[in-house]
C-alpha positions as CSV (number, residue, x, y, z in Angstrom):
1,X,-7.7,-41.8,18.6
2,X,-5.4,-44.9,18.5
3,X,-4.2,-44.5,22.1
4,X,-5.2,-47.5,24.3
5,X,-5.3,-47.9,28.1
6,X,-2.3,-49.6,29.7
7,X,-4.5,-51.7,31.9
8,X,-6.5,-53.0,29.0
9,X,-3.3,-53.8,27.1
10,X,-1.8,-55.8,30.0
11,X,-4.8,-57.5,31.4
12,X,-5.8,-61.0,30.4
13,X,-8.9,-63.1,31.0
14,X,-8.9,-66.9,30.4
15,X,-11.0,-68.4,27.8
16,X,-13.2,-70.1,30.5
17,X,-14.1,-66.6,31.9
18,X,-14.7,-65.0,28.5
19,X,-16.8,-67.7,26.9
20,X,-20.0,-67.2,29.0
21,X,-19.6,-63.4,28.7
22,X,-19.3,-63.6,24.9
23,X,-22.3,-66.0,24.8
24,X,-24.4,-63.5,26.8
25,X,-23.5,-60.4,24.6
26,X,-26.7,-60.5,22.5
27,X,-28.9,-60.1,25.7
28,X,-26.5,-57.6,27.2
29,X,-26.9,-55.5,24.0
30,X,-30.7,-55.7,24.1
31,X,-30.8,-54.6,27.8
32,X,-28.4,-51.8,27.1
33,X,-30.5,-50.4,24.2
34,X,-33.7,-50.7,26.2
35,X,-32.2,-48.7,29.1
36,X,-30.8,-46.0,26.8
37,X,-34.2,-45.7,25.0
38,X,-36.0,-45.4,28.4
39,X,-33.6,-43.0,30.0
40,X,-32.3,-40.7,27.2
41,X,-35.3,-39.1,25.5
42,X,-33.3,-38.0,22.5
43,X,-32.8,-41.6,21.5
44,X,-36.3,-42.9,22.1
45,X,-37.4,-42.3,18.5
46,X,-33.9,-42.9,16.9
47,X,-33.7,-46.5,18.3
48,X,-37.1,-47.4,16.9
49,X,-37.4,-49.9,14.0
50,X,-34.5,-50.8,11.7
51,X,-32.1,-48.3,13.2
52,X,-32.5,-49.7,16.7
53,X,-31.5,-53.2,15.4
54,X,-28.3,-51.7,13.8
55,X,-27.3,-49.9,17.0
56,X,-27.9,-53.0,19.0
57,X,-25.5,-54.8,16.7
58,X,-23.0,-52.0,17.1
59,X,-23.2,-52.3,20.9
60,X,-22.7,-56.0,20.7
61,X,-19.7,-55.5,18.4
62,X,-18.1,-52.9,20.7
63,X,-18.4,-55.2,23.8
64,X,-17.2,-58.1,21.7
65,X,-14.1,-56.1,20.7
66,X,-13.4,-55.4,24.4
67,X,-13.7,-59.2,25.3
68,X,-11.4,-60.0,22.4
69,X,-8.9,-57.4,23.6
70,X,-8.7,-58.7,27.1
71,X,-8.6,-62.4,26.1
72,X,-6.1,-62.2,23.2
73,X,-3.1,-64.5,23.2
74,X,0.3,-63.2,24.3
75,X,2.3,-61.6,21.4
76,X,-0.7,-60.4,19.5
77,X,-0.9,-56.7,18.5
78,X,-2.4,-55.1,21.6
79,X,-4.1,-52.3,19.6
80,X,-5.6,-54.5,16.9
81,X,-9.0,-55.2,18.6
82,X,-9.3,-51.6,20.0
83,X,-8.5,-49.5,16.9
84,X,-11.7,-50.6,14.9
85,X,-13.8,-50.0,17.9
86,X,-12.4,-46.5,18.4
87,X,-12.9,-45.7,14.7
88,X,-16.5,-46.9,14.9
89,X,-17.1,-44.7,18.0
90,X,-15.5,-41.7,16.2
91,X,-17.8,-42.3,13.2
92,X,-20.8,-42.6,15.6
93,X,-20.0,-39.2,17.1
94,X,-19.9,-37.6,13.6
95,X,-23.1,-39.3,12.7
96,X,-24.8,-38.0,15.8
97,X,-23.7,-34.5,15.1
98,X,-25.1,-34.8,11.5
99,X,-28.4,-36.0,12.9
100,X,-28.6,-32.9,15.1
101,X,-28.3,-34.7,18.5
102,X,-26.4,-32.9,21.1
103,X,-23.2,-34.0,22.8
104,X,-25.0,-34.1,26.1
105,X,-27.4,-36.7,24.7
106,X,-24.5,-38.8,23.4
107,X,-22.6,-38.7,26.7
108,X,-25.8,-39.6,28.6
109,X,-26.3,-42.6,26.3
110,X,-22.7,-43.7,27.1
111,X,-23.2,-43.3,30.8
112,X,-26.4,-45.4,30.8
113,X,-24.8,-47.9,28.4
114,X,-21.8,-48.4,30.7
115,X,-23.9,-48.9,33.8
116,X,-26.3,-51.4,32.2
117,X,-23.7,-53.4,30.2
118,X,-21.6,-53.8,33.3
119,X,-24.6,-54.8,35.4
120,X,-25.4,-57.5,32.9
121,X,-21.8,-58.7,32.4
122,X,-21.3,-58.8,36.1
123,X,-24.4,-60.9,36.6
124,X,-23.0,-63.4,34.1
125,X,-19.6,-63.5,35.8
126,X,-21.2,-64.0,39.2
127,X,-23.5,-66.8,37.9
128,X,-20.4,-68.6,36.5
129,X,-18.6,-68.3,39.9
130,X,-15.8,-66.0,38.8
131,X,-13.6,-64.7,41.7
132,X,-14.6,-61.4,43.3
133,X,-11.2,-59.9,42.6
134,X,-11.4,-60.8,38.9
135,X,-14.9,-59.2,38.7
136,X,-13.8,-56.0,40.5
137,X,-10.8,-55.6,38.2
138,X,-13.0,-56.5,35.2
139,X,-15.4,-53.6,36.2
140,X,-12.6,-51.1,36.1
141,X,-11.6,-52.2,32.7
142,X,-15.1,-52.1,31.3
143,X,-15.7,-48.5,32.4
144,X,-12.2,-47.5,31.2
145,X,-12.9,-49.0,27.8
146,X,-16.3,-47.3,27.5
147,X,-14.7,-44.0,28.5
148,X,-12.2,-44.5,25.7
149,X,-15.0,-45.1,23.3
150,X,-17.0,-42.0,24.5
151,X,-13.9,-39.8,24.1
152,X,-13.5,-41.0,20.5
153,X,-17.2,-40.2,19.9
154,X,-16.8,-36.7,21.5
155,X,-13.9,-36.1,19.1
156,X,-16.0,-37.2,16.1
157,X,-18.9,-35.1,17.2
158,X,-16.7,-32.0,17.6
159,X,-14.9,-32.5,14.3
160,X,-18.2,-32.9,12.4
161,X,-19.6,-29.7,13.9
162,X,-16.4,-27.9,13.0
163,X,-16.4,-29.3,9.5
164,X,-20.1,-28.7,8.8
165,X,-19.8,-25.2,10.4
166,X,-17.0,-24.3,8.0
167,X,-19.0,-25.6,5.0
168,X,-22.1,-23.7,6.1
169,X,-20.2,-20.5,6.6
170,X,-18.8,-20.8,3.1
171,X,-22.3,-21.4,1.7
172,X,-23.6,-18.3,3.5
173,X,-20.8,-16.2,2.2
174,X,-21.5,-17.4,-1.3
175,X,-25.1,-16.5,-0.9
176,X,-24.2,-13.0,0.3
177,X,-21.9,-12.6,-2.7
178,X,-24.7,-13.7,-5.1
179,X,-27.1,-11.2,-3.5
180,X,-24.9,-8.2,-3.8
181,X,-23.7,-9.2,-7.3
182,X,-27.4,-9.3,-8.4
183,X,-27.2,-12.9,-9.7
184,X,-30.4,-14.4,-11.3
185,X,-33.2,-15.1,-8.9
186,X,-33.1,-18.9,-9.4
187,X,-29.3,-18.9,-8.6
188,X,-29.8,-16.9,-5.4
189,X,-32.7,-19.1,-4.3
190,X,-30.6,-22.2,-4.9
191,X,-27.7,-20.7,-2.9
192,X,-30.1,-20.0,0.0
193,X,-31.2,-23.6,0.0
194,X,-27.6,-24.9,-0.1
195,X,-26.8,-22.7,2.9
196,X,-30.0,-23.9,4.8
197,X,-30.9,-20.2,5.2
198,X,-34.5,-19.1,5.8
199,X,-35.1,-15.9,3.7
200,X,-36.5,-12.9,5.6
201,X,-38.9,-10.3,4.2
202,X,-36.2,-7.7,3.7
203,X,-32.4,-7.3,3.7
204,X,-30.6,-4.1,4.6
205,X,-27.0,-3.6,3.5
206,X,-24.5,-2.3,6.0
207,X,-21.0,-1.2,5.0
208,X,-18.7,-1.6,8.1
209,X,-15.0,-1.4,8.8
210,X,-13.6,-4.9,8.5
211,X,-12.2,-4.8,12.0
212,X,-15.7,-4.2,13.4
213,X,-17.8,-6.4,11.1
214,X,-17.4,-9.6,13.0
215,X,-18.4,-8.1,16.3
216,X,-21.4,-6.3,14.7
217,X,-22.5,-9.6,13.1
218,X,-22.6,-11.3,16.5
219,X,-24.9,-8.5,17.8
220,X,-27.3,-8.5,14.9
221,X,-29.9,-11.0,13.8
222,X,-28.3,-14.5,13.6
223,X,-29.4,-14.8,9.9
224,X,-27.2,-11.8,9.0
225,X,-25.1,-12.5,6.0
226,X,-21.5,-11.2,5.6
227,X,-19.1,-10.6,2.7
228,X,-15.5,-10.1,4.0
229,X,-14.6,-7.5,1.3
230,X,-17.0,-5.0,-0.3
231,X,-14.8,-4.7,-3.3
232,X,-11.4,-3.5,-4.6
233,X,-12.6,0.1,-4.5
234,X,-13.5,-0.2,-0.8
235,X,-10.5,-1.8,1.0
236,X,-10.9,-2.9,4.6
237,X,-14.7,-2.7,4.3
238,X,-17.1,-5.6,4.9
239,X,-20.7,-6.0,3.8
240,X,-23.4,-7.1,6.3
241,X,-26.9,-8.0,5.0
242,X,-29.2,-7.6,8.0
243,X,-32.7,-9.3,7.9
244,X,-35.9,-7.4,8.6
245,X,-34.3,-4.1,9.7
246,X,-37.3,-2.0,8.6
247,X,-39.7,0.0,10.8
248,X,-38.8,-0.1,14.5
249,X,-36.2,-2.7,13.8
250,X,-34.1,-0.1,11.9
251,X,-33.7,2.1,15.0
252,X,-32.6,-0.9,16.9
253,X,-30.0,-1.8,14.3
254,X,-28.8,1.9,14.2
255,X,-28.2,1.7,18.0
256,X,-26.2,-1.5,17.6
257,X,-24.1,0.0,14.9
258,X,-23.3,3.1,17.0
259,X,-19.7,4.1,17.1
260,X,-18.7,1.7,14.2
261,X,-18.5,4.2,11.4
262,X,-20.9,2.1,9.3
263,X,-23.1,3.1,6.4
264,X,-26.6,1.6,6.5
265,X,-28.6,1.3,3.3
266,X,-32.4,1.1,2.9
267,X,-34.4,-2.1,3.5
268,X,-35.3,-4.0,0.3
269,X,-37.0,-7.3,-0.5
270,X,-34.4,-9.9,0.1
271,X,-33.9,-10.8,-3.5
272,X,-33.2,-7.1,-4.3
273,X,-30.6,-6.7,-1.6
274,X,-28.2,-5.4,-4.3
275,X,-30.2,-2.2,-4.4
276,X,-29.5,-1.5,-0.8
277,X,-25.9,-2.4,-1.2
278,X,-25.4,0.0,-4.2
279,X,-27.1,2.9,-2.4
280,X,-24.8,2.4,0.6
281,X,-21.8,2.4,-1.7
282,X,-23.0,5.6,-3.4
283,X,-23.6,7.4,-0.1
284,X,-20.2,6.3,1.3
285,X,-18.7,8.1,-1.7
286,X,-20.7,11.2,-1.1
287,X,-20.0,11.5,2.6
288,X,-16.3,12.3,2.5
289,X,-15.5,12.9,6.1
290,X,-18.2,11.7,8.5
291,X,-17.7,12.4,12.2
292,X,-15.5,9.7,13.7
293,X,-17.5,6.6,14.5
294,X,-20.7,8.2,13.3
295,X,-23.2,5.9,11.5
296,X,-24.3,7.2,8.1
297,X,-28.0,6.6,7.2
298,X,-28.4,6.6,3.5
299,X,-32.0,7.9,4.0
300,X,-30.6,11.2,5.3
301,X,-28.9,11.7,1.9
302,X,-31.6,11.1,-0.6
303,X,-31.5,14.7,-1.9
304,X,-27.7,14.4,-2.6
305,X,-28.3,11.0,-4.3
306,X,-30.9,12.5,-6.6
307,X,-29.0,15.6,-7.6
308,X,-25.8,13.7,-8.1
309,X,-27.4,10.9,-10.1
310,X,-26.0,12.4,-13.3
311,X,-22.7,14.2,-12.2
312,X,-22.1,15.8,-15.6
313,X,-25.7,17.1,-15.8
314,X,-25.3,18.6,-12.3
315,X,-22.0,20.2,-13.3
316,X,-23.6,21.7,-16.4
317,X,-26.6,23.0,-14.4
318,X,-24.3,24.7,-11.9
319,X,-22.3,26.3,-14.7
320,X,-25.6,27.7,-16.2
321,X,-27.0,28.8,-12.8
322,X,-23.8,30.5,-11.7
323,X,-23.0,32.1,-15.1
324,X,-23.9,35.7,-13.8
325,X,-21.0,35.4,-11.3
326,X,-18.3,34.7,-13.9
327,X,-16.9,38.2,-13.8
328,X,-16.4,38.2,-10.0
329,X,-13.1,37.4,-8.3
330,X,-13.0,33.7,-7.1
331,X,-13.0,34.5,-3.4
332,X,-15.9,37.0,-3.9
333,X,-17.8,34.5,-6.0
334,X,-17.5,31.8,-3.3
335,X,-18.9,34.1,-0.7
336,X,-21.8,35.1,-3.0
337,X,-22.6,31.4,-3.8
338,X,-22.5,30.6,-0.1
339,X,-24.9,33.4,0.7
340,X,-27.2,32.6,-2.2
341,X,-27.5,29.0,-1.1
342,X,-28.4,30.0,2.5
343,X,-30.8,32.7,1.2
344,X,-32.7,30.1,-0.8
345,X,-32.8,27.6,2.0
346,X,-34.0,30.2,4.6
347,X,-36.5,31.8,2.1
348,X,-34.8,35.2,2.4
349,X,-34.8,35.5,6.2
350,X,-31.7,37.7,6.6
351,X,-31.1,37.0,10.3
352,X,-31.3,33.2,9.8
353,X,-28.8,33.5,6.9
354,X,-26.5,35.6,9.0
355,X,-26.6,33.1,11.9
356,X,-25.8,30.2,9.6
357,X,-22.9,32.0,7.9
358,X,-21.6,33.6,11.2
359,X,-21.7,37.1,9.6
360,X,-23.5,40.3,10.4
361,X,-27.0,40.8,8.9
362,X,-25.7,43.9,7.2
363,X,-23.1,41.7,5.4
364,X,-25.9,39.5,4.2
365,X,-27.8,42.6,3.0
366,X,-24.7,43.8,1.1
367,X,-24.1,40.5,-0.6
368,X,-27.7,40.0,-1.6
369,X,-27.7,43.5,-3.1
370,X,-24.7,42.5,-5.2
371,X,-26.5,39.2,-6.2
372,X,-29.6,41.2,-7.3
373,X,-27.4,43.4,-9.4
374,X,-25.9,40.4,-11.1
375,X,-29.0,38.2,-11.5
376,X,-31.6,41.0,-11.9
377,X,-35.2,39.8,-12.2
378,X,-34.0,36.2,-12.4
379,X,-34.0,36.0,-8.6
380,X,-37.8,36.5,-8.8
381,X,-38.3,34.0,-11.6
382,X,-39.7,30.6,-10.2
383,X,-37.9,28.7,-12.9
384,X,-34.6,30.3,-12.1
385,X,-35.2,29.9,-8.3
386,X,-35.9,26.2,-8.9
387,X,-32.7,25.8,-11.0
388,X,-30.6,27.6,-8.4
389,X,-32.0,25.5,-5.6
390,X,-31.1,22.3,-7.3
391,X,-27.8,23.5,-8.5
392,X,-26.7,24.6,-5.0
393,X,-28.4,21.8,-3.1
394,X,-25.0,20.1,-2.6
395,X,-21.5,21.6,-2.5
396,X,-19.4,21.0,-5.6
397,X,-17.2,18.4,-3.8
398,X,-20.2,16.0,-3.5
């Protein structure tokens, strides 16, 4: 930002030439501001009232710094007049970014300002009889100087956006962490306000491989929140909290997640996003080996979630339900359990059971005969049938 143009550093104007230019600076500033206001819509409102007077003063100071630079006495520090002007231009760029005005608007204001200020300064030079060669050289220096100021403002604008962007991203991540941690409502609402984040109706938790999470976030709703790590028990897994992914929106999100190997939880009111996250975590533990890249929808695993809600109770239920098989060899017992589960699911349709198990219907008949020997009338008892159905609803490994 401290670099200065060689021409500006070496060029000198006499006091006689600079004096009328300096005297006319207030009017030059007024005309410059008027032109920018008229030609750059983004600044029409900004220059109104007290702010307009401040900017007019800043324009006058910038042009004054230029005149001081080109009229300084030999031996003076060539950068002294320019450095404060460049610092002010840099600060202007940062301020414009904070105010929400675009870089295009800022550069348009510089272009208009350069043209009008030079027009007014040239008129003063001509009126005072300055040589044409001096005026021509002076024009080059004015535009080069304003280019230098605009470059400083561009740098300030970019740095402010980068800085504010980093800060906002951090606030958004803290908000996401507060949501999945289940922090108190008032703390979560305060975090959303700090992040300048407009709450949706619902949030849906998505567990995604860390390598795919950033790409997925770019495809999803711009309000999607992200936590880089789901937790120490789920390494290399990120959490995405997707806004309003209910109804038809859920199918759209599922398509976007295709091939990522993600687990998608249920939609929940945004302040209850932790419920969606916890369900996704539970299902990710239940589905041991999903098909490569397949998206796991937690709503397809509600039965497994229910029957495994109390693992010890389920284990006890299985033990009680399968007690009649205790005297069988392990391999035989496994085949009988497999057949009994299929028989319950297919409501005793032998051919359907055989097709599912890839065995002959006669094999199914034989196994069911053995099961009836072991269970007796219990296979006709509604209470026992209910118990067996629940006990065998999921394989033991779940």
